[in-house]
Each structure stands twice: as structure tokens, then as C-alpha cells.
SEMITOR-815632 format. One line per field, with one value per residue: x, y, z of N, C-alpha, C in turn; residue in one letter. Coordinates in nm, 3 decimals. Each point is the difference from the previous one (the first is absolute). Layout:
BEGIN
n.east = X:... .
n.north = Y:... .
n.up = Z:... .
ca.east = X:... .
ca.north = Y:... .
ca.up = Z:... .
c.east = X:... .
c.north = Y:... .
c.up = Z:... .
type = A:... .
END
This chain:
BEGIN
n.east = 0.054:0.037:-0.115:-0.001:0.094:-0.051:-0.095:0.060:0.073:-0.111:-0.065:0.099:-0.025:-0.110:0.021:0.101:-0.042:-0.088:0.102:0.087:-0.108:0.011:0.063:0.017:-0.068:0.038:0.096:-0.088:-0.070:0.111:0.075:-0.099:-0.005:0.156:-0.048:-0.098:0.049:0.058:-0.086:-0.097:0.116:-0.017:-0.095:0.024:0.083:-0.026:-0.079:0.068:0.075:-0.153:-0.017:0.100:-0.002:-0.167:0.068:0.113:-0.098:-0.058:0.087:-0.012:-0.093:0.158:0.033:0.042:-0.027:0.158:-0.036:-0.041:0.098:-0.154:0.003:0.058:0.113:0.006:-0.192:0.012:-0.105:0.031:0.073:-0.068:0.048:-0.139:0.064:-0.006:0.108:-0.114:-0.014:-0.122:-0.102:-0.055:-0.070:0.065:0.147:-0.050:-0.099:0.087:0.046:-0.108:0.003:0.139:-0.037:-0.129:0.039:0.084:-0.119:-0.062:0.085:0.043:-0.150:0.070:0.038:-0.021:0.131:-0.041:0.078:0.053:-0.078:0.054:-0.095:0.130:0.001:-0.164:0.025:0.147:-0.082:-0.095:0.062:0.057:-0.085:0.026:0.142:-0.015:0.082:0.040:-0.030:-0.106:0.016:-0.031:0.057:-0.120:-0.075:-0.060:-0.038:0.095:-0.067:0.105:0.028:0.138:-0.045:-0.127:0.111:0.093:-0.089:-0.071:0.157:0.054:-0.103:0.014:0.132:-0.038:-0.054:0.081:0.081:-0.155:0.040:-0.003:-0.064:-0.046:-0.058:-0.065:-0.098:0.043:-0.110:0.016:-0.089:0.051:-0.120:0.004:-0.008:-0.153:0.044:0.016:0.043:0.004:0.084:-0.012:0.119:-0.008:0.127:0.065:-0.010:0.072:-0.142:-0.042:-0.098:0.104:0.032:-0.146:0.013:-0.035:-0.112:-0.010:0.052:-0.042:-0.069:-0.005:0.051:-0.082:0.107:0.062:0.064:0.134:0.031:0.047:0.020:-0.104:-0.095:0.075:0.133:-0.015:-0.059:0.064:0.075:-0.050:-0.073:0.142:0.021:-0.046:0.034:0.128:-0.032:-0.055:0.156:0.062:-0.058:0.056:0.147:-0.003:-0.050:0.101:0.089:-0.058:0.024:0.112:0.096:-0.098:0.038:0.145:-0.063:-0.038:0.097:0.092:-0.070:0.076:0.130:0.026:-0.128:0.050:0.155:-0.017:-0.007:0.128:0.084:-0.104:-0.052:0.140:-0.035:-0.085:0.036:0.150:-0.066:-0.054:0.129:0.049:-0.145:0.019:0.163:-0.039:-0.115:0.081:0.086:-0.070:-0.025:0.082:0.036:-0.073:0.035:0.101:-0.055:-0.088:0.107:0.072:-0.086:-0.018 .
n.north = -0.094:-0.015:-0.014:-0.115:-0.079:0.031:-0.037:-0.122:-0.015:0.031:-0.090:-0.043:0.069:-0.013:-0.082:0.023:0.057:-0.077:-0.096:0.045:0.054:-0.086:-0.091:0.075:-0.057:-0.107:-0.083:0.023:-0.108:-0.062:0.017:0.020:-0.109:-0.015:-0.051:-0.033:-0.042:-0.054:-0.030:0.002:-0.035:0.027:-0.010:-0.004:-0.035:-0.024:0.003:-0.082:-0.064:-0.004:-0.018:-0.126:-0.061:-0.073:-0.075:-0.082:-0.080:-0.058:-0.085:-0.093:0.097:0.064:-0.145:-0.012:-0.084:-0.082:-0.106:0.102:0.010:0.042:-0.116:0.016:0.045:-0.073:0.029:0.006:-0.102:0.028:-0.088:-0.055:-0.098:0.028:-0.125:-0.115:-0.121:-0.052:-0.032:-0.047:0.147:-0.042:0.100:-0.060:-0.037:-0.094:-0.065:-0.042:-0.068:-0.048:0.063:-0.073:-0.109:0.057:0.020:-0.048:-0.108:0.037:-0.064:-0.145:-0.054:0.018:-0.079:-0.120:-0.017:-0.112:0.004:-0.145:-0.006:-0.167:-0.027:-0.126:-0.171:-0.065:0.061:-0.075:-0.133:0.054:0.139:-0.100:-0.116:0.048:-0.034:-0.013:0.128:-0.102:0.119:-0.032:-0.155:-0.043:-0.078:-0.112:0.112:-0.088:-0.063:0.080:0.073:0.034:0.105:-0.031:-0.141:0.098:0.046:-0.034:-0.066:-0.004:0.024:-0.101:-0.050:0.001:-0.047:-0.017:-0.035:-0.005:-0.074:-0.035:-0.140:0.011:0.052:-0.096:-0.043:-0.072:0.036:-0.148:-0.017:-0.080:0.069:-0.070:-0.061:-0.141:-0.093:0.059:0.095:-0.004:0.105:-0.002:0.065:0.104:0.045:0.130:-0.003:0.027:0.158:0.006:-0.041:0.126:-0.054:0.023:0.073:-0.022:0.087:-0.146:0.095:-0.097:-0.024:0.099:-0.023:-0.151:0.074:0.055:-0.034:0.019:0.016:-0.106:0.099:-0.072:0.052:-0.048:0.075:0.112:0.003:0.024:0.100:0.030:-0.010:0.058:0.104:0.037:-0.045:0.071:0.039:-0.057:0.103:0.061:-0.006:-0.013:0.091:0.072:0.005:0.036:0.162:0.047:-0.002:0.122:0.145:-0.042:-0.011:0.126:0.069:-0.083:-0.018:0.103:0.049:-0.036:0.029:0.105:0.027:-0.009:0.130:0.061:-0.077:0.027:0.124:0.050:-0.023:0.062:0.134:0.004:-0.082:0.046:0.042:-0.002:-0.004:0.100:0.063:-0.016:0.006:0.135:-0.015:-0.018:0.066:0.031:-0.020:0.076:0.087:-0.005:-0.018:0.048:0.106:-0.032:-0.038:0.080:-0.019:-0.067:0.035:0.084 .
n.up = 0.002:-0.145:-0.013:0.065:-0.029:-0.075:-0.004:0.043:-0.120:-0.084:0.044:-0.027:-0.107:-0.001:0.009:-0.066:-0.106:0.054:-0.051:-0.147:-0.036:0.069:-0.038:-0.122:-0.021:0.027:-0.046:-0.091:0.039:-0.035:-0.167:-0.045:0.062:-0.026:-0.139:0.008:0.083:-0.086:-0.013:0.133:0.034:-0.160:0.046:0.115:-0.082:-0.132:0.097:0.061:-0.091:-0.062:0.126:0.012:-0.123:0.052:0.182:-0.065:-0.138:0.114:0.087:-0.138:-0.005:0.017:0.039:-0.155:0.055:-0.046:0.081:0.007:-0.103:-0.049:-0.098:-0.056:-0.109:0.044:-0.016:0.129:-0.092:0.128:-0.010:0.109:-0.063:0.110:-0.058:-0.044:0.041:0.041:-0.053:-0.049:0.000:-0.091:0.035:0.138:-0.077:-0.101:0.115:0.038:-0.013:0.004:0.182:-0.018:-0.100:0.094:0.144:-0.037:-0.045:0.133:0.067:0.012:-0.002:0.139:-0.054:0.102:0.030:0.019:0.147:0.063:0.140:0.013:0.119:-0.046:-0.031:0.043:0.061:0.046:-0.009:0.157:0.055:0.001:-0.024:0.140:0.063:0.142:0.047:0.050:0.141:0.068:0.107:0.025:-0.033:-0.010:0.025:-0.073:0.127:0.065:-0.081:-0.007:0.099:0.034:-0.013:0.043:0.098:-0.079:-0.083:0.104:0.097:-0.108:0.034:0.108:0.000:-0.086:0.106:0.146:-0.084:-0.032:-0.049:0.127:-0.059:-0.026:0.085:-0.140:0.151:-0.060:0.042:0.076:0.071:0.121:-0.064:-0.013:0.099:-0.011:0.087:-0.113:0.007:-0.142:0.069:-0.083:0.121:-0.062:0.047:-0.137:0.046:0.092:-0.011:-0.013:-0.066:-0.015:0.019:-0.041:0.088:0.058:0.055:0.038:-0.156:-0.026:0.105:-0.030:-0.140:0.065:-0.125:0.109:-0.073:0.048:-0.065:-0.013:-0.079:-0.107:0.023:-0.085:0.053:0.161:-0.019:-0.056:0.087:0.064:-0.087:-0.027:0.120:-0.046:-0.082:0.097:0.149:-0.119:-0.010:0.064:0.030:-0.167:0.066:0.113:-0.091:-0.115:0.070:0.117:-0.138:-0.044:0.099:-0.008:-0.114:0.051:0.107:-0.031:-0.075:0.119:0.071:-0.087:-0.064:0.123:0.035:-0.055:0.053:0.128:-0.101:-0.072:0.130:0.058:-0.050:-0.027:0.131:0.020:-0.068:0.045:0.146:-0.032:-0.026:0.147:0.037:-0.073:0.046:0.117:-0.019:-0.067:0.078:0.089:-0.056:-0.021:0.152:0.004:-0.048:0.033:0.128:-0.050:-0.074:0.107:0.092:-0.094 .
ca.east = -0.078:0.098:-0.056:-0.029:0.174:0.013:-0.123:0.041:0.098:-0.035:-0.066:0.127:0.084:-0.080:0.001:0.152:-0.035:-0.075:0.108:0.056:-0.070:-0.168:0.131:0.017:-0.160:0.051:0.139:-0.004:-0.111:0.094:0.046:-0.094:0.041:0.124:0.025:-0.142:0.093:0.151:-0.012:-0.025:0.117:0.125:-0.125:0.062:0.112:-0.083:-0.102:0.072:0.110:-0.056:-0.059:0.145:0.032:-0.068:0.021:0.100:-0.022:-0.103:0.117:0.086:-0.035:0.057:0.086:-0.061:0.111:-0.030:-0.082:-0.122:0.011:-0.030:0.124:0.059:-0.039:0.101:-0.106:0.011:-0.105:0.034:-0.110:0.042:-0.087:0.054:-0.113:0.071:0.096:0.002:-0.137:-0.046:-0.025:-0.105:-0.008:0.032:0.065:-0.079:-0.080:0.145:0.131:-0.087:-0.010:0.126:0.023:-0.068:0.077:0.135:-0.049:-0.061:0.116:0.057:-0.106:0.016:0.164:0.097:0.015:0.023:0.102:-0.047:0.111:-0.075:0.048:-0.102:0.023:-0.066:-0.020:0.108:-0.029:-0.112:0.109:0.086:-0.122:-0.064:0.079:0.019:0.164:0.017:0.064:0.125:-0.061:-0.021:-0.117:0.032:-0.011:-0.026:-0.077:0.013:0.063:0.122:-0.046:0.107:-0.017:-0.099:0.048:0.083:-0.082:-0.113:0.054:-0.020:-0.094:-0.014:0.091:-0.024:-0.146:0.078:0.120:-0.038:0.009:-0.164:-0.168:-0.087:0.053:-0.113:0.048:-0.013:0.014:-0.092:-0.040:-0.112:-0.126:-0.012:0.069:-0.049:0.000:0.149:-0.025:0.083:0.054:0.069:-0.013:0.129:0.097:0.074:0.022:-0.097:-0.092:-0.020:-0.100:0.046:0.064:-0.114:-0.025:-0.082:0.028:0.047:0.135:0.013:-0.009:0.100:0.114:0.027:0.159:0.093:0.135:0.114:0.039:0.123:0.030:-0.079:-0.133:-0.026:0.058:-0.090:-0.093:0.080:0.074:-0.153:-0.025:0.059:-0.023:-0.197:-0.029:0.050:-0.066:-0.101:0.016:-0.003:-0.148:-0.089:0.034:-0.065:-0.188:0.000:0.053:-0.092:-0.139:0.048:-0.030:-0.128:0.001:0.031:-0.082:-0.144:0.000:0.060:-0.134:-0.181:0.104:-0.050:-0.107:0.004:0.042:-0.083:-0.149:0.053:-0.018:-0.153:-0.009:0.105:-0.085:-0.126:0.073:0.064:-0.096:-0.051:0.021:-0.021:-0.108:-0.036:0.071:-0.036:-0.125:0.044:0.097:-0.131:-0.102:0.130:-0.009:-0.132:0.015:0.062:-0.052:-0.174:0.049:0.034:-0.135:-0.047 .
ca.north = 0.132:0.122:0.147:-0.022:0.010:0.128:0.055:0.004:0.060:0.137:0.017:-0.020:0.060:0.091:-0.012:0.034:0.130:0.033:0.004:0.113:0.160:-0.051:0.042:0.121:0.081:0.025:0.100:0.133:0.066:0.014:0.120:0.079:0.087:0.038:0.146:0.141:0.024:0.133:0.147:0.087:0.011:0.091:0.148:0.056:0.064:0.159:0.087:0.103:0.108:0.100:0.069:0.113:-0.001:0.156:0.146:0.090:0.073:0.118:0.141:0.070:0.035:0.077:-0.056:-0.089:-0.108:-0.009:-0.123:0.038:0.104:-0.041:0.005:0.089:0.000:-0.151:-0.049:-0.145:-0.066:-0.118:-0.136:-0.127:-0.090:-0.095:-0.155:-0.130:-0.078:-0.164:-0.044:-0.096:0.038:0.050:0.152:0.093:0.069:0.060:0.114:0.118:0.033:0.059:0.073:0.091:0.017:0.077:0.162:0.007:0.104:0.127:0.144:0.067:0.076:0.150:0.057:-0.033:-0.146:-0.077:-0.069:-0.073:-0.117:-0.088:-0.098:-0.146:-0.045:0.051:0.209:0.036:-0.065:0.072:0.076:-0.033:0.026:0.165:0.078:0.164:-0.028:-0.056:0.089:-0.103:-0.082:-0.078:-0.166:-0.112:-0.009:-0.096:0.022:0.091:0.099:0.073:0.111:0.015:-0.018:0.103:0.184:-0.032:0.019:0.122:0.142:0.014:0.135:0.129:0.094:0.039:0.102:0.113:0.066:0.057:-0.061:-0.065:0.092:-0.030:-0.140:-0.095:-0.165:-0.102:-0.113:-0.047:0.045:-0.086:0.059:-0.072:-0.154:-0.044:0.112:0.100:0.151:0.054:0.149:0.091:0.154:0.075:-0.044:0.110:0.044:-0.010:0.119:0.047:-0.068:-0.127:0.063:0.093:-0.052:0.078:0.021:-0.076:-0.001:0.116:0.006:-0.038:0.009:0.145:0.055:0.146:-0.079:0.017:-0.044:-0.045:0.128:0.183:-0.056:-0.129:-0.176:-0.054:0.005:-0.039:-0.163:-0.093:-0.049:-0.191:-0.091:0.011:-0.038:-0.089:-0.105:-0.004:-0.158:-0.081:-0.035:-0.050:-0.162:-0.117:-0.031:-0.090:-0.148:-0.083:-0.010:-0.082:-0.138:-0.034:0.016:-0.103:-0.096:0.041:-0.094:-0.158:-0.051:-0.038:-0.160:-0.096:-0.017:-0.020:-0.128:-0.077:-0.047:-0.095:-0.175:-0.039:-0.014:-0.080:-0.078:-0.009:-0.043:-0.123:-0.077:-0.002:-0.066:-0.153:0.035:-0.042:-0.105:-0.107:0.009:-0.036:-0.136:-0.088:-0.045:-0.064:-0.106:-0.008:-0.016:-0.103:-0.077:-0.050:0.006:-0.112:-0.099:0.000 .
ca.up = 0.007:-0.008:0.063:0.161:0.032:-0.072:0.102:0.114:0.020:0.027:0.125:0.050:-0.040:0.058:0.148:0.046:-0.033:0.098:0.140:-0.006:-0.048:0.163:0.095:0.003:0.073:0.167:0.010:-0.017:0.131:0.146:-0.039:0.001:0.165:0.053:-0.026:0.090:0.130:-0.028:-0.110:0.067:0.064:-0.080:0.016:0.144:0.010:-0.076:0.039:0.096:-0.077:-0.042:0.115:0.078:-0.126:-0.077:0.069:-0.092:-0.111:0.074:0.048:-0.105:-0.085:-0.068:-0.036:-0.079:-0.062:-0.161:0.013:-0.009:-0.076:-0.163:-0.068:-0.162:-0.132:-0.042:-0.056:0.035:0.136:0.038:0.055:0.088:-0.008:0.063:-0.034:0.021:-0.068:-0.047:-0.056:0.045:0.098:-0.025:-0.104:0.060:-0.087:-0.060:0.040:0.032:-0.156:-0.097:0.029:0.044:-0.147:-0.059:0.022:-0.092:-0.119:-0.020:0.052:-0.164:-0.058:0.050:-0.048:0.113:0.007:0.085:0.045:0.051:0.093:0.002:0.109:-0.016:-0.134:-0.088:-0.106:-0.101:-0.118:-0.115:-0.018:-0.123:-0.080:-0.069:-0.070:0.073:0.048:0.138:0.006:0.049:0.024:0.119:0.003:0.060:0.092:0.162:0.045:0.069:-0.102:0.045:-0.069:-0.023:-0.112:-0.052:-0.004:-0.095:-0.112:0.048:-0.019:-0.104:-0.050:0.146:-0.042:-0.149:0.002:0.010:-0.137:-0.085:-0.024:-0.046:0.032:0.122:0.006:0.120:0.018:-0.041:0.102:0.004:0.104:0.043:0.060:0.072:-0.141:-0.116:-0.079:0.005:-0.104:-0.113:-0.003:-0.047:0.080:0.007:0.046:-0.015:0.087:0.170:0.039:0.163:0.073:0.038:0.139:0.113:0.141:0.091:0.171:0.059:-0.025:-0.046:0.137:-0.001:-0.052:-0.011:0.113:-0.153:-0.065:-0.029:-0.142:-0.067:-0.023:-0.002:-0.031:-0.142:-0.045:0.090:-0.063:-0.138:0.048:0.085:-0.129:-0.071:0.083:0.002:-0.147:-0.022:0.063:-0.052:-0.094:0.134:0.034:-0.084:-0.035:0.146:-0.031:-0.163:0.021:0.013:-0.084:-0.074:0.083:0.040:-0.150:-0.033:0.165:-0.097:-0.087:0.006:0.055:-0.111:-0.092:0.070:0.004:-0.180:-0.016:0.050:-0.059:-0.112:-0.014:0.007:-0.116:-0.098:0.104:-0.079:-0.155:0.027:0.012:-0.124:-0.086:0.058:0.016:-0.158:-0.021:0.121:-0.061:-0.165:0.038:0.045:-0.174:-0.094:0.029:0.021:-0.156:-0.011:0.082:-0.032:-0.116:0.076:0.022:-0.118 .
c.east = 0.096:-0.050:-0.018:0.147:0.010:-0.023:0.080:0.139:-0.008:-0.031:0.125:0.107:-0.086:-0.018:0.163:-0.029:-0.064:0.065:0.062:-0.057:-0.060:0.216:0.064:-0.123:0.050:0.114:-0.036:-0.103:0.097:0.096:-0.094:-0.048:0.062:0.007:-0.102:0.083:0.095:-0.098:-0.101:0.116:0.034:-0.072:0.012:0.130:-0.024:-0.044:0.085:0.115:-0.102:-0.071:0.123:0.023:-0.079:0.003:0.122:-0.016:-0.109:0.082:0.109:-0.057:0.019:0.069:-0.142:0.062:-0.056:-0.095:-0.135:-0.032:-0.036:0.153:0.037:-0.137:0.070:-0.067:0.096:-0.030:0.099:-0.125:0.097:-0.090:0.041:-0.107:0.069:0.053:-0.072:-0.208:-0.113:-0.054:-0.149:0.015:0.097:0.063:-0.068:-0.074:0.091:0.009:-0.101:-0.066:0.109:-0.006:-0.152:0.089:0.107:-0.060:-0.054:0.118:0.060:-0.075:0.043:0.162:0.059:0.103:0.077:0.083:-0.067:0.141:-0.105:0.025:-0.143:0.053:-0.102:-0.057:0.127:-0.015:-0.123:0.085:0.066:-0.088:-0.110:0.113:0.013:0.119:0.003:0.178:0.118:-0.126:0.021:-0.099:0.108:0.044:-0.070:-0.140:0.005:0.107:0.106:0.004:0.131:0.009:-0.067:0.045:0.102:-0.091:-0.106:0.085:0.036:-0.119:-0.024:0.112:-0.064:-0.137:0.100:0.039:-0.122:-0.027:-0.160:-0.122:-0.034:0.041:-0.103:0.030:-0.155:-0.033:-0.190:-0.085:-0.060:-0.083:-0.061:-0.024:-0.078:0.024:0.164:-0.034:0.144:0.043:0.092:-0.030:0.112:0.090:0.054:-0.087:-0.076:-0.142:0.022:-0.101:0.068:0.109:-0.107:0.005:-0.162:0.009:0.040:0.124:0.098:0.055:0.115:0.122:0.074:0.098:0.078:0.156:0.121:0.055:0.141:0.074:-0.084:-0.147:-0.032:0.044:-0.098:-0.138:-0.010:-0.012:-0.162:-0.059:0.032:-0.054:-0.168:0.003:0.046:-0.127:-0.144:-0.040:0.031:-0.163:-0.081:0.067:-0.107:-0.133:-0.008:0.009:-0.127:-0.151:0.060:-0.058:-0.170:-0.082:0.024:-0.080:-0.126:0.003:0.022:-0.143:-0.124:0.065:-0.056:-0.107:-0.067:0.026:-0.104:-0.184:0.014:0.024:-0.121:-0.011:0.004:-0.018:-0.085:-0.025:0.048:-0.140:-0.090:0.037:0.032:-0.066:-0.052:0.060:-0.057:-0.120:0.023:0.022:-0.147:-0.085:0.069:-0.025:-0.174:-0.067:0.059:-0.030:-0.087:0.019:0.050:-0.119:-0.111:0.007 .
c.north = 0.125:0.144:0.037:0.066:0.177:0.120:-0.021:0.067:0.187:0.034:-0.024:0.146:0.172:-0.038:-0.004:0.133:0.096:0.038:0.085:0.079:-0.008:0.073:0.130:0.118:0.003:0.108:0.163:0.077:0.028:0.089:0.140:0.083:0.051:0.160:0.083:0.026:0.101:0.089:0.065:0.003:0.122:0.132:0.077:0.089:0.097:0.041:0.094:0.100:0.092:0.078:0.141:0.147:0.187:0.094:0.054:0.134:0.138:0.103:0.085:0.050:0.046:-0.126:-0.101:-0.143:-0.029:-0.099:0.087:0.146:-0.069:-0.023:0.113:-0.057:-0.161:-0.096:-0.192:-0.064:-0.113:-0.144:-0.068:-0.108:-0.162:-0.102:-0.091:-0.037:-0.108:0.009:-0.082:0.081:0.089:0.112:0.119:0.097:0.043:0.194:0.126:0.083:0.041:0.162:0.127:0.027:0.081:0.103:0.014:0.041:0.144:0.105:-0.003:0.082:0.172:0.017:-0.004:-0.114:-0.099:-0.070:-0.043:-0.101:-0.070:-0.082:-0.091:-0.014:0.068:0.134:-0.025:-0.020:0.103:0.107:-0.036:-0.016:0.102:0.117:0.106:-0.012:0.001:0.020:-0.155:-0.082:-0.115:-0.146:-0.078:0.062:-0.076:-0.008:0.084:0.153:0.066:0.156:0.019:-0.010:0.068:0.109:0.009:0.047:0.131:0.089:0.055:0.093:0.093:0.074:0.029:0.137:0.119:0.076:0.083:-0.047:-0.103:0.070:-0.102:-0.176:-0.107:-0.172:-0.060:-0.141:-0.087:-0.023:-0.087:0.040:-0.111:-0.159:-0.004:0.142:0.081:0.107:0.066:0.093:0.086:0.109:0.094:-0.021:0.179:0.096:-0.040:0.098:0.016:-0.110:-0.171:0.082:0.054:-0.099:0.032:0.013:-0.053:-0.061:0.149:0.042:-0.149:-0.003:0.169:0.013:0.093:-0.116:0.119:-0.049:-0.066:-0.069:0.136:-0.090:-0.051:-0.105:-0.094:-0.077:-0.081:-0.191:-0.034:-0.011:-0.108:-0.075:-0.034:-0.038:-0.190:-0.090:-0.035:-0.057:-0.116:-0.053:-0.075:-0.189:-0.063:-0.038:-0.111:-0.186:-0.078:-0.053:-0.147:-0.147:-0.005:-0.055:-0.177:-0.067:-0.010:-0.104:-0.147:-0.049:0.001:-0.125:-0.098:-0.104:-0.052:-0.118:-0.116:-0.020:-0.072:-0.151:-0.040:-0.035:-0.142:-0.151:-0.028:-0.020:-0.148:-0.126:-0.015:-0.133:-0.133:-0.084:-0.090:-0.126:-0.123:-0.043:-0.060:-0.141:-0.115:-0.033:-0.042:-0.202:-0.047:-0.096:-0.101:-0.114:0.002:-0.033:-0.134:-0.123:0.049:-0.126 .
c.up = -0.009:0.045:0.155:0.015:-0.035:0.182:0.133:0.001:0.021:0.146:0.155:0.018:0.055:0.195:0.038:0.009:0.121:0.186:0.010:0.057:0.179:0.042:-0.019:0.073:0.193:-0.015:-0.042:0.157:0.110:0.000:0.030:0.155:0.011:-0.080:0.027:0.091:-0.032:-0.088:0.116:0.087:-0.030:0.008:0.066:-0.030:-0.133:0.060:0.092:-0.050:-0.096:0.106:0.019:-0.116:-0.010:0.083:0.020:-0.061:0.047:0.059:-0.061:-0.115:-0.145:-0.117:-0.094:-0.070:-0.143:-0.006:0.004:-0.079:-0.162:-0.083:-0.104:-0.086:-0.051:-0.062:0.009:0.166:0.070:0.075:0.084:-0.001:0.068:-0.016:0.104:-0.037:-0.049:-0.038:0.052:0.120:-0.072:-0.123:0.028:-0.039:-0.100:-0.033:0.071:-0.161:-0.110:0.036:-0.059:-0.155:-0.078:0.045:-0.076:-0.143:-0.017:0.029:-0.206:-0.124:0.016:-0.035:0.087:-0.055:0.112:0.068:0.110:0.073:-0.013:0.115:-0.043:-0.112:-0.099:0.002:-0.074:-0.147:-0.125:-0.016:-0.141:-0.117:-0.082:-0.085:0.080:0.028:0.136:0.028:0.148:0.054:0.118:0.015:0.140:0.204:0.129:0.027:0.090:-0.005:0.129:-0.053:-0.079:-0.163:-0.094:-0.045:-0.095:-0.138:0.034:-0.039:-0.127:-0.077:0.101:-0.097:-0.144:0.050:0.046:-0.084:-0.057:-0.133:-0.050:0.073:0.141:0.033:0.092:0.015:-0.020:0.086:-0.005:0.169:0.074:0.113:0.094:-0.111:-0.104:-0.103:-0.039:-0.119:-0.020:0.052:-0.070:0.036:0.020:0.116:0.017:-0.084:0.147:-0.017:0.168:0.052:0.054:0.117:0.104:0.130:0.063:0.102:0.061:-0.008:0.074:0.194:0.020:-0.033:0.010:0.174:-0.061:0.041:0.006:-0.170:-0.017:-0.112:-0.003:-0.033:-0.160:-0.015:0.038:-0.106:-0.163:0.058:0.046:-0.159:-0.078:0.064:0.019:-0.148:-0.004:0.041:-0.060:-0.163:0.074:0.010:-0.080:-0.080:0.093:-0.022:-0.083:0.094:0.084:-0.054:-0.086:0.095:0.023:-0.134:-0.039:0.064:-0.102:-0.141:-0.025:0.072:-0.131:-0.048:0.071:-0.039:-0.147:-0.028:0.050:-0.069:-0.130:0.039:0.049:-0.149:-0.066:0.070:-0.089:-0.141:-0.001:0.036:-0.113:-0.133:-0.017:-0.019:-0.124:-0.081:0.028:-0.100:-0.133:0.031:0.017:-0.120:-0.045:0.042:0.013:-0.202:-0.066:0.026:-0.078:-0.169:-0.012:-0.017:-0.121:-0.081 .
type = M:A:V:G:K:E:I:R:G:K:I:K:S:F:E:N:T:K:K:I:T:K:A:M:E:M:V:S:A:S:K:M:R:K:A:Q:D:R:M:R:A:A:R:P:Y:A:D:K:I:R:N:I:T:A:N:L:S:G:A:N:P:E:Y:K:S:P:F:M:K:K:G:G:N:A:K:V:T:G:F:I:V:V:S:T:D:K:G:L:C:G:G:L:N:T:N:M:L:R:A:V:S:N:R:M:R:D:L:Q:A:E:G:Q:S:V:E:A:V:A:I:G:N:K:G:L:G:F:L:N:R:L:G:A:K:V:V:S:Q:V:T:Q:L:G:D:A:P:Q:L:E:K:L:I:G:P:V:K:T:M:L:D:A:F:V:D:G:K:V:D:S:V:Y:L:C:Y:T:K:F:I:N:T:M:R:Q:E:P:M:V:E:Q:L:L:P:L:S:A:E:R:L:Q:Q:T:E:A:E:K:A:Q:Y:G:W:D:Y:L:Y:E:P:D:A:P:T:V:I:E:E:L:L:R:R:Y:I:E:A:L:V:Y:Q:A:V:A:E:N:M:A:S:E:Q:S:A:R:M:V:A:M:K:A:A:T:D:N:A:G:N:L:I:A:E:L:K:L:V:Y:N:K:T:R:Q:A:A:I:T:K:E:L:S:E:I:V:G:G:A:A:A:I:E:G .
END
């Protein structure tokens, strides 16, 4: 029964696939919890820097940081594109990269050229296929991103903005909302908007201190703003990794369920085929016996 043997082979193949996807689902669930903890742990650091910088900027209104000034007329827009190194995470990268592509197309229609920093293999491959100029890149960050690996590539874009070679910089990543929902983000990173550094009344009361500056206020504010921008990029990477593990867990669960459904359908087909073959054999036996008796 060649057909039955072929179906049994398919069932065995789907059962092996189901084992793999189930294992990947469990691994992603474990990594997701760690990624979420890492993401939440990074938020207070960025908030603390933002509050201190806002307080210092308010105490020194005469100083305007280059990070808060609008770019010149370089007609160049920078993108920091955060993506995953691996696939099998549903439409996570596709949705974010589609939003990046649409934004780039709008800017190019306005006469702007594009330069990009790629964080992650998927984003790097996308930018290369798109023909965008990639000025720096970092891949294979692992499950726990290290800030020192991100500083170098990001500094390339920050220095280009300060030097007036880039008019503005956008940060592109996938924001973690919950396990079932992740939202692609394309938000302006530079120049830093005044809204980013606004404080609530409670924050003003908490951080309303007077400071002694060493060596001087502009230098301190400049370094704090640079650290704040680096913290925003790190936070984006942490959010993207939490989104990646959540999306992979959901995708692998769907794959496991689909494999189970296919196995059930194939077993039904196999049983019907086997039953039809047995019925045919019985009919032949009965027919042969009747012919002999006749």
C-alpha cells in the first residue's frame, strides 16, 4: 500500500516538526520573561538621566545643546534600525521594516537622502536590499544586549548629527505592549524635542536641586544628553528583544497547533485509505469465493 506508506511518512515528518516547534515555544517563553525583566530594569535609568538633564537645562537656559538644535541643510536623514538577528518570529520584522520603508520613501520624495545604522541581521539585510547607505552596523547581540556593543555604531550617527552632516535621526524598533501585541515604532530621536525633557510637578520637586559643575555646566549637560540618547537606543533594543521572544513564542505555538491539526487530518486520510484497501481486499475474496462456488 504505497499511498498509506507515503501518508505515514508525512505524519512522521509533521510529528518531528511539532516536537521542534514545541521546544522552541518553551524556550521563547523562558527567554521572554528574562527579556521583559531586562526591559523594565532599563527604564528607571533613562528616566533618572532625563530628569537630571531637564533640571540642569532649566537652570542654564542660555546654553543650547547641539543635540537639541535642528540640523542644517545637509538634506540627509539618519535611521537607527533595530531588528532581530534570527527569524521565525511571525511578522515582527516585516511590520517594522515596512514602516521604515514607507518613511524613507516619503523623505526621498522630499529630496532627502538616507543613511542608516543597522542593529540586527534582518535590518541589515533589508537595508542592503533597499540600497540604503549603511554607515555602521552591529549584529549577533545575543539574548542580553550589551551597551558597549551599541555605543560605537550609534556614536557614528550622533557625531554626524552634531557635525551637521545629518539633519535628523529616527529610531526604528518594535515596542513591547504585551505578549500578544507588539507595535512598530519610527520616532524622531534627534534633534531632541523639548517635550522629551519636560518634567511633571512631582519630578520638579524631587530633582529641584542646585549643582556644582565640574568642569562646567555645558560639558556636564552635553555628556548627560549623550548618555540619555544611548539609554534610549538601549531601551529600544531591549523592547525589541522582548517583542522578538513574545512574537516567536506565539508563532511557534501557532505552528505547533497547525502541525497537530495536519497530523489529525493525515491520520484520518490514512485510516480511510487503509479501510478502503481492506474493504477492497474483502470484496475480492468474497468475489473469488463466489466464482469458485459458481
